[in-house]
MIZAMI-903503 format. One record per residue (C-alpha): residue number from 0; residue in one letter; x, y, z. Coordinates in nm, 2 decimals. Layout:
// residues N
  seq  type       u       v       w
  NUM     a       X       Y       Z
...
//
This chain:
// residues 277
  seq  type       u       v       w
    0     m    9.82    5.94    8.65
    1     k    9.95    6.20    8.89
    2     r    9.91    6.47    8.63
    3     t    9.55    6.37    8.56
    4     y    9.48    6.38    8.94
    5     i    9.62    6.73    8.96
    6     i    9.41    6.85    8.66
    7     v    9.10    6.70    8.81
    8     l    9.17    6.86    9.14
    9     l    9.22    7.20    8.97
   10     l    8.89    7.17    8.79
   11     i    8.71    7.09    9.12
   12     l    8.87    7.39    9.29
   13     t    8.78    7.62    9.00
   14     h    8.42    7.49    9.02
   15     f    8.39    7.57    9.39
   16     q    8.55    7.91    9.34
   17     m    8.30    7.99    9.07
   18     k    8.02    7.86    9.29
   19     a    8.13    8.09    9.57
   20     q    8.14    8.38    9.34
   21     q    7.78    8.31    9.22
   22     q    7.66    8.29    9.58
   23     t    7.82    8.62    9.69
   24     g    7.82    8.82    9.37
   25     h    7.51    9.00    9.25
   26     y    7.39    9.29    9.02
   27     a    7.12    9.54    9.09
   28     t    7.00    9.82    8.86
   29     v    7.01   10.14    9.05
   30     n    6.96   10.49    8.90
   31     g    7.03   10.34    8.56
   32     l    7.35   10.17    8.67
   33     k    7.41    9.79    8.68
   34     m    7.58    9.79    9.01
   35     y    7.78    9.49    9.14
   36     y    7.78    9.39    9.50
   37     e    7.86    9.09    9.72
   38     i    7.71    8.97   10.05
   39     h    7.93    8.79   10.30
   40     g    7.84    8.66   10.65
   41     s    7.54    8.75   10.87
   42     g    7.46    9.00   11.14
   43     a    7.41    9.37   11.14
   44     p    7.47    9.51   10.79
   45     l    7.81    9.67   10.72
   46     v    7.85    9.83   10.38
   47     l    8.21    9.84   10.24
   48     l    8.30   10.12    9.99
   49     h    8.64   10.08    9.81
   50     g    8.90   10.34    9.72
   51     g    8.95   10.52    9.39
   52     g    9.08   10.30    9.11
   53     s    9.00    9.99    9.32
   54     t    8.78    9.70    9.37
   55     i    8.63    9.51    9.67
   56     v    8.92    9.27    9.66
   57     s    9.20    9.53    9.62
   58     t    9.08    9.74    9.91
   59     y    8.92    9.49   10.15
   60     g    9.05    9.15   10.05
   61     t    9.27    9.12   10.37
   62     i    9.01    9.22   10.62
   63     l    8.67    9.13   10.47
   64     p    8.69    8.76   10.58
   65     e    8.73    8.86   10.94
   66     l    8.46    9.13   10.93
   67     s    8.21    8.89   10.78
   68     k    8.24    8.66   11.08
   69     t    8.04    8.91   11.28
   70     q    7.87    9.13   11.03
   71     q    7.66    9.09   10.72
   72     v    7.91    9.26   10.48
   73     i    7.77    9.42   10.17
   74     a    8.06    9.51    9.96
   75     i    7.99    9.73    9.66
   76     e    8.18    9.82    9.34
   77     l    8.08   10.17    9.24
   78     q    8.03   10.33    8.90
   79     a    8.32   10.25    8.65
   80     h    8.50   10.03    8.91
   81     g    8.56    9.66    8.89
   82     h    8.25    9.46    8.78
   83     t    8.04    9.77    8.77
   84     a    8.07    9.93    8.42
   85     d    8.07   10.30    8.35
   86     i    7.76   10.46    8.20
   87     d    7.69   10.80    8.03
   88     r    7.62   11.02    8.33
   89     p    7.84   11.23    8.56
   90     l    8.05   11.05    8.82
   91     s    8.05   11.22    9.17
   92     f    8.07   11.13    9.54
   93     e    7.72   11.26    9.57
   94     q    7.60   11.02    9.29
   95     d    7.78   10.73    9.44
   96     a    7.61   10.81    9.78
   97     d    7.27   10.81    9.61
   98     d    7.35   10.48    9.43
   99     v    7.44   10.31    9.75
  100     a    7.12   10.44    9.92
  101     a    6.91   10.30    9.62
  102     l    7.08    9.96    9.65
  103     l    7.01    9.94   10.02
  104     a    6.65   10.03    9.96
  105     q    6.63    9.74    9.71
  106     l    6.78    9.51    9.97
  107     h    6.52    9.63   10.22
  108     i    6.79    9.76   10.46
  109     a    6.67   10.07   10.64
  110     k    6.98   10.13   10.85
  111     a    7.34   10.01   10.81
  112     n    7.70   10.07   10.93
  113     i    7.90   10.23   10.65
  114     m    8.28   10.19   10.60
  115     g    8.46   10.37   10.33
  116     f    8.83   10.39   10.24
  117     s    8.99   10.69   10.06
  118     n    8.74   10.79    9.79
  119     g    8.50   10.55    9.96
  120     g    8.54   10.75   10.28
  121     t    8.43   11.06   10.10
  122     t    8.13   10.87    9.96
  123     a    8.05   10.75   10.31
  124     l    8.04   11.11   10.43
  125     q    7.81   11.21   10.15
  126     i    7.58   10.92   10.24
  127     a    7.56   11.05   10.60
  128     i    7.49   11.40   10.48
  129     r    7.24   11.31   10.20
  130     h    7.08   11.00   10.36
  131     p    7.13   11.05   10.74
  132     k    6.85   10.80   10.84
  133     l    7.03   10.53   10.66
  134     v    7.34   10.55   10.86
  135     n    7.39   10.37   11.20
  136     k    7.77   10.42   11.24
  137     l    8.05   10.53   11.01
  138     v    8.41   10.40   10.97
  139     l    8.60   10.66   10.78
  140     a    8.94   10.52   10.66
  141     s    9.17   10.78   10.50
  142     a    8.87   10.99   10.42
  143     l    8.91   11.33   10.25
  144     y    8.67   11.63   10.29
  145     k    8.90   11.93   10.22
  146     r    9.16   11.98    9.95
  147     n    9.41   12.10   10.20
  148     g    9.39   11.77   10.38
  149     t    9.66   11.63   10.15
  150     p   10.03   11.68   10.13
  151     p   10.15   11.99    9.92
  152     g   10.14   11.91    9.55
  153     f    9.90   11.62    9.58
  154     f    9.64   11.77    9.35
  155     d    9.90   11.88    9.10
  156     g    9.94   11.51    9.02
  157     f    9.60   11.51    8.85
  158     n    9.68   11.77    8.60
  159     n    9.85   11.54    8.33
  160     p    9.86   11.19    8.47
  161     t    9.91   10.89    8.25
  162     i    9.74   10.55    8.29
  163     d   10.08   10.39    8.33
  164     q   10.11   10.56    8.66
  165     v    9.83   10.34    8.81
  166     p   10.01   10.10    9.06
  167     p   10.03    9.75    8.90
  168     p    9.85    9.57    9.18
  169     l    9.55    9.80    9.13
  170     k    9.56    9.75    8.75
  171     e    9.58    9.37    8.80
  172     a    9.29    9.37    9.05
  173     f    9.07    9.58    8.82
  174     l    9.14    9.36    8.51
  175     t    9.07    9.05    8.72
  176     a    8.72    9.19    8.80
  177     n    8.68    9.34    8.45
  178     p    8.92    9.21    8.17
  179     d    8.81    9.49    7.93
  180     p    9.10    9.74    7.90
  181     k    8.84   10.00    7.79
  182     g    8.67    9.97    8.13
  183     f    9.01   10.02    8.29
  184     e    9.07   10.34    8.09
  185     a    8.72   10.46    8.17
  186     m    8.78   10.42    8.54
  187     f    9.11   10.61    8.51
  188     r    8.96   10.90    8.32
  189     r    8.66   10.92    8.56
  190     d    8.87   10.92    8.88
  191     v    9.12   11.17    8.75
  192     a    8.85   11.41    8.66
  193     r    8.67   11.37    8.98
  194     m    8.98   11.43    9.19
  195     k    9.09   11.72    8.97
  196     n    8.76   11.89    9.04
  197     f    8.72   11.79    9.40
  198     k    8.54   12.05    9.61
  199     d    8.56   12.09    9.99
  200     i    8.27   11.96   10.19
  201     s    8.16   12.24   10.43
  202     d    8.22   12.22   10.80
  203     e    7.84   12.28   10.84
  204     a    7.77   11.97   10.64
  205     i    8.01   11.76   10.84
  206     k    7.87   11.90   11.17
  207     s    7.52   11.79   11.06
  208     i    7.63   11.42   11.07
  209     q    7.50   11.27   11.39
  210     a    7.61   10.91   11.34
  211     p    7.89   10.79   11.57
  212     a    8.21   10.78   11.36
  213     l    8.55   10.61   11.38
  214     v    8.81   10.81   11.18
  215     i    9.12   10.61   11.08
  216     s    9.43   10.70   10.89
  217     g    9.80   10.63   10.86
  218     y   10.08   10.86   10.99
  219     t   10.24   10.88   10.64
  220     d    9.90   10.86   10.45
  221     a    9.80   11.05   10.14
  222     i    9.56   11.21   10.39
  223     l    9.75   11.42   10.64
  224     p    9.70   11.30   11.00
  225     e    9.61   11.66   11.09
  226     h    9.32   11.64   10.85
  227     s    9.19   11.32   11.01
  228     l    9.21   11.48   11.35
  229     l    9.03   11.78   11.21
  230     l    8.76   11.56   11.06
  231     g    8.72   11.38   11.40
  232     r    8.69   11.71   11.58
  233     t    8.44   11.85   11.34
  234     l    8.22   11.54   11.35
  235     p    7.99   11.57   11.65
  236     h    8.04   11.21   11.77
  237     a    8.38   11.08   11.65
  238     q    8.68   10.89   11.77
  239     v    9.02   10.90   11.59
  240     a    9.30   10.65   11.54
  241     i    9.62   10.75   11.37
  242     l    9.83   10.43   11.29
  243     p   10.18   10.37   11.16
  244     g   10.23   10.34   10.79
  245     g   10.08   10.48   10.47
  246     h    9.76   10.48   10.26
  247     g    9.57   10.17   10.34
  248     d    9.86    9.98   10.50
  249     y    9.65    9.94   10.82
  250     i    9.38    9.74   10.64
  251     g    9.62    9.54   10.42
  252     e    9.52    9.72   10.10
  253     v    9.66    9.55    9.79
  254     c    9.94    9.81    9.75
  255     a   10.06    9.78   10.12
  256     a   10.43    9.70   10.13
  257     d   10.44    9.47   10.43
  258     k   10.21    9.17   10.36
  259     q   10.30    9.02   10.69
  260     s   10.19    9.32   10.90
  261     k    9.97    9.26   11.21
  262     l    9.82    9.60   11.17
  263     p    9.51    9.48   10.97
  264     a    9.42    9.23   11.24
  265     l    9.45    9.50   11.50
  266     v    9.24    9.75   11.30
  267     t    8.98    9.48   11.22
  268     t    8.93    9.41   11.59
  269     m    8.91    9.79   11.65
  270     i    8.64    9.82   11.39
  271     i    8.44    9.53   11.52
  272     e    8.46    9.67   11.88
  273     f    8.35   10.01   11.76
  274     l    8.05    9.87   11.57
  275     k    7.92    9.66   11.86
  276     s    7.97    9.93   12.13
//
């Protein structure tokens, strides 16, 4: 009897989880891409852009619930990532930026706050450069805009990488969103090629961004703290926060070592305060 009760309870929980996914998860066709996105909460729109090799959950799973208490969070999975399958066209930060702009147009959102982590931060910069009227404020977390913004030897790691080098939590999160191993392999190839061929964004382009920006990174990040400071000084209207820890630790990214850290709560409060100021 007890076992039957547990099974029924699990079925009910699964039903409600699937129902929640249906309510928040959507697809839109933008520029030939079937793009997956989720909407959480209400308020001023805040677009969340994940990192390379990542999904909505693996990048923002820790802080999204708190952000959605005061914002209408529009969390997106970009080309070849998570629920959004790859298609036969080039993958670039510029294309990602145009895809996000096209999605927001479909959603009748004329202006939004944009937050990007890691590769998503670079995409956020490209949105602000290519679609300036769309951006209200920027949150740039571990964002790269010059190759020398990484530790020595960082880009050498993209010369002959293997898929086995993908951190297991990222692989698990991807396959949870998209169980097809071929999709995971496509994401890996795409991200490696994009980083291998990464080109600096000019200072002139960064200086053209008029939106207020909050630049965040970790002291032992894959992005050098000096680079984040330089980005903050080059942007016309920016504030900078350098926090303890590594790449994404401060937002509780899925690979963060300390799952009990209070930093994500602090940073979420900082983000909310910045967006409402």
